[in-house]
C-alpha positions as CSV (number, residue, x, y, z in Angstrom):
1,X,0.0,0.0,0.0
2,X,1.2,3.5,-0.8
3,X,0.9,6.3,1.7
4,X,-2.1,7.8,0.0
5,X,-3.9,4.4,0.1
6,X,-3.0,4.0,3.8
7,X,-4.5,7.4,4.5
8,X,-7.7,6.7,2.5
9,X,-8.1,3.3,4.2
10,X,-7.6,4.9,7.7
11,X,-10.3,7.5,6.9
12,X,-12.7,4.7,5.9
13,X,-11.9,2.9,9.2
14,X,-12.6,6.1,11.1
15,X,-16.0,6.3,9.4
16,X,-16.7,2.8,10.5
17,X,-15.8,3.9,14.0
18,X,-18.5,6.5,14.3
19,X,-22.0,5.8,15.7
20,X,-25.2,7.2,14.3
21,X,-24.6,10.6,16.0
22,X,-21.2,10.9,14.3
23,X,-19.4,10.3,17.7
24,X,-16.4,7.9,18.0
25,X,-17.7,4.7,19.5
26,X,-15.4,2.6,21.7
27,X,-17.3,-0.5,20.6
28,X,-16.9,0.3,16.9
29,X,-13.2,1.1,17.3
30,X,-12.8,-2.3,19.1
31,X,-14.6,-4.0,16.2
32,X,-12.3,-2.3,13.7
33,X,-9.2,-3.3,15.6
34,X,-10.4,-6.9,15.9
35,X,-11.1,-7.1,12.2
36,X,-7.6,-5.8,11.5
37,X,-6.1,-8.3,13.8
38,X,-8.1,-11.2,12.3
39,X,-6.9,-10.3,8.8
40,X,-3.9,-7.9,9.0
41,X,-3.2,-5.9,5.9
42,X,0.3,-5.3,4.6
43,X,1.9,-2.3,6.3
44,X,-0.4,-2.8,9.4
45,X,1.9,-0.6,11.6
46,X,1.7,2.4,9.2
47,X,-2.1,1.9,8.9
48,X,-2.6,1.8,12.7
49,X,-0.5,5.0,13.1
50,X,-2.6,6.8,10.5
51,X,-5.9,5.4,12.0
52,X,-4.8,6.8,15.4
53,X,-4.0,10.2,13.8
54,X,-7.4,10.3,12.1
55,X,-9.2,9.2,15.3
56,X,-7.5,12.0,17.3
57,X,-8.5,14.5,14.6
58,X,-12.1,13.3,14.8
59,X,-12.1,13.5,18.6
60,X,-10.8,17.1,18.5
61,X,-13.9,17.9,16.4
62,X,-16.2,17.0,19.3
63,X,-14.5,19.2,21.9
64,X,-14.5,23.0,22.1
65,X,-11.6,24.2,24.2
66,X,-12.6,27.6,25.6
67,X,-9.7,29.8,26.7
68,X,-10.8,32.8,28.8
69,X,-9.6,35.6,30.9
70,X,-11.6,36.4,34.1
71,X,-14.7,34.4,35.0
72,X,-16.6,32.0,32.8
73,X,-19.8,30.4,34.1
74,X,-21.0,26.8,33.4
75,X,-24.0,28.3,31.6
76,X,-21.7,30.1,29.2
77,X,-19.8,26.9,28.5
78,X,-23.0,25.0,27.9
79,X,-24.2,27.8,25.5
80,X,-20.9,27.6,23.6
81,X,-21.2,23.8,23.4
82,X,-24.8,24.2,22.1
83,X,-23.8,26.7,19.4
84,X,-20.9,24.6,18.1
85,X,-23.1,21.5,18.2
86,X,-25.6,23.4,15.9
87,X,-22.7,24.8,13.8
88,X,-20.9,21.5,13.2
89,X,-23.9,19.1,13.1
90,X,-22.4,16.9,15.8
91,X,-22.4,16.9,19.6
92,X,-19.7,19.1,20.9
93,X,-18.7,19.5,24.6
94,X,-17.0,22.6,25.9
95,X,-14.0,22.6,28.3
96,X,-12.9,25.8,30.0
97,X,-9.2,26.7,30.2
98,X,-8.1,29.9,32.0
99,X,-5.7,32.1,29.9
100,X,-4.9,35.5,31.6
101,X,-2.9,36.5,28.5
102,X,-6.1,37.2,26.7
103,X,-6.8,40.1,29.1
104,X,-10.5,39.9,28.4
105,X,-12.7,37.8,26.0
106,X,-12.4,34.2,24.8
107,X,-10.6,32.0,22.3
108,X,-12.5,28.8,21.2
109,X,-10.7,25.9,19.4
110,X,-12.7,23.1,17.8
111,X,-10.4,20.8,15.9
112,X,-8.2,22.9,13.7
113,X,-10.5,25.9,13.8
114,X,-10.0,28.9,16.2
115,X,-12.6,31.5,16.9
116,X,-11.3,34.4,18.9
117,X,-12.7,37.7,20.3
118,X,-10.2,38.9,22.9
119,X,-8.7,42.2,24.0
120,X,-5.2,40.8,23.4
121,X,-6.0,40.2,19.7
122,X,-7.6,43.5,19.3
123,X,-4.6,45.3,20.8
124,X,-2.2,43.3,18.6
125,X,-4.2,44.4,15.5
126,X,-3.8,48.0,16.6
127,X,0.0,47.6,17.0
128,X,0.5,46.5,13.4
129,X,1.8,49.4,11.3
130,X,-0.3,50.5,8.3
131,X,1.5,50.5,5.0
């Protein structure tokens, strides 16, 4: 198998690992691993590494890491989780992470996407010289 084929096969395995709500299912992951063990493909190690990478990426899509300065209520975290659930079409949970460097505001990371509205970013924008 070439690298591209390994990557595509790992993506298909991740799809098989998702339940009806597009959440990673431990039972389904177990089933995928059992099937691979029963009939191991060539380059099994490379495939397992790529499968793990793809699973991690999928799991990051289900968690919103909310960095904040100051106080953040549980209700606000729930609201953020609800908005990202609606936006992404899959259940997203929110986890708070204090970050005093933001000065005020929030930064939300879901997977590779970052949404930010903080005073630190606004001040950094002001400090960039205009050409």
